[in-house]
C-alpha angles and dihedrals in degrees: 000000000000123000122211113245118220111230109229117214114225109231113235117249109250103239099180096064090047091053090051091051092048091050091051091049091048092052091046095052092043091055096042097045111108113190115229114262121219111254119218115253121221111227108217120187116186123212103241130201089244089061095058122089109274120222128196094232131035109234096183125357115244121249112249120224102198125191120193125209090255091056099257110150123203130178107205099315099335119102113222127202115231093239092054098043097102093046092047092049091049090052091046090053092050094048097042108026094163098043117105123229127214127193119223112187122186116247091241094047112129114242091236092062092045091053090049090056091047089052090050089053091051092048090050090055101258120136107231090219089060092053106070120200122232098229121154111227112213118245096016129132094210111119113231 
């Protein structure tokens, strides 16, 4: 026994309402689109060891202010807390007025932490140009 199948007619897709919706979306995105503005870039130039005046003999080794990627700060072999950094640097300057200071940041150190240490040096009375950074410049033959 064979049953008669009713042929269903596929309703046509209404194109006109879709065009209206697309036009509304196009107008909306055109009005809401804000082109990206160029942000100013801060040009930072570090004072490097190579820039300082080189002498043939080391009279007194410079004290090294090292900063790890995790934010640990040490001056020579003494670990310094972030909150006491300015006070410690001021005392260091009073005790050793003629001793030079070098900054040794870790390669993975965030720029924000580096700038905080630079600000602490300025607050303690150090000139940032007199505190060279031990930064290895790629493709150089200078021994560091």
